[in-house]
C-alpha positions in Angstrom: 0.0 0.0 0.0 1.4 3.4 -0.9 2.0 6.1 1.7 -0.5 8.6 0.3 -3.3 6.0 0.4 -2.8 5.5 4.1 -2.9 9.3 4.8 -6.1 9.5 2.7 -7.8 6.7 4.6 -6.8 8.2 8.0 -8.2 11.6 6.9 -11.4 10.0 5.6 -11.8 8.1 8.9 -11.4 11.4 10.9 -13.9 13.1 8.6 -16.5 10.4 9.0 -16.1 10.1 12.7 -16.4 13.8 13.3 -19.4 14.1 10.9 -21.3 11.5 12.9 -20.6 13.4 16.1 -21.0 17.0 14.9 -23.9 16.7 12.4 -26.6 15.9 15.0 -25.6 18.9 17.1 -25.7 21.2 14.0 -29.1 19.9 12.7 -31.0 19.6 16.0 -31.2 23.0 17.7 -33.6 22.4 20.6 -34.5 19.5 22.8 -36.2 16.5 21.2 -39.9 16.5 22.0 -40.9 13.2 20.3 -41.2 10.5 22.9 -40.5 7.7 20.4 -37.3 9.3 19.2 -36.1 10.0 22.7 -36.7 6.4 23.8 -35.0 5.2 20.6 -31.9 7.3 21.3 -31.9 6.2 24.9 -31.6 2.5 24.0 -29.1 2.8 21.1 -25.9 2.5 23.2 -27.3 -0.6 25.0 -28.4 -2.3 21.8 -25.0 -1.5 20.1 -23.1 -3.0 23.1 -25.3 -6.1 23.1 -24.9 -6.6 19.3 -21.1 -6.4 19.7 -20.9 -8.5 22.9 -23.3 -11.4 22.7 -21.9 -13.1 19.6 -18.4 -12.8 20.9 -19.5 -14.3 24.3 -20.8 -17.4 22.5 -18.0 -17.8 20.0 -15.1 -17.1 22.4 -15.0 -20.7 23.6 -13.9 -23.7 21.5 -17.6 -24.9 21.4 -20.5 -22.5 21.7 -22.4 -24.5 24.4 -20.4 -23.1 27.4 -20.8 -19.6 26.1 -24.5 -20.0 25.6 -25.0 -21.5 29.1 -22.9 -18.6 30.6 -24.9 -16.1 28.6 -28.2 -17.5 30.0 -26.8 -17.6 33.5 -25.7 -14.0 33.1 -29.1 -12.9 31.9 -30.7 -14.7 34.9 -28.3 -13.1 37.3 -28.9 -9.7 35.8 -32.7 -10.3 36.0 -32.2 -10.7 39.8 -30.5 -7.3 39.8 -27.0 -8.4 40.6 -24.3 -5.9 39.6 -22.0 -6.0 36.6 -19.1 -7.5 38.5 -21.0 -10.4 40.1 -22.6 -11.2 36.7 -19.3 -11.2 35.0 -17.8 -13.4 37.7 -20.7 -15.9 37.5 -20.3 -16.1 33.7 -16.6 -16.6 33.9 -16.8 -19.3 36.5 -19.5 -21.1 34.5 -17.4 -21.1 31.4 -14.3 -22.1 33.2 -16.0 -25.0 35.0 -17.7 -26.2 31.8 -14.5 -26.1 29.8 -12.6 -28.0 32.6 -15.3 -30.7 32.5 -15.0 -31.0 28.7 -11.2 -30.9 28.4 -10.1 -33.0 31.5 
């Protein structure tokens, strides 16, 4: 790859990243009144995090079954309002134990 192409791609990445952040502030002057749009924007970060995290949780193990079981256990633990750290510990312990059982 030539040097000028790398610089072009870096500048293009900077431009796109800044457009995504600046454009809504320029276009939307006041507060958002529409209840649907406000609730949609409220949940966008959570959905994005879930879409990036859940497939990787399942596919991080050699077989998907321990990841799926840990994911379900994490959902159940979160349903009972355990914090982020206890849920993560529970999921990690379940994956570790299941992998130890399979690969002993």
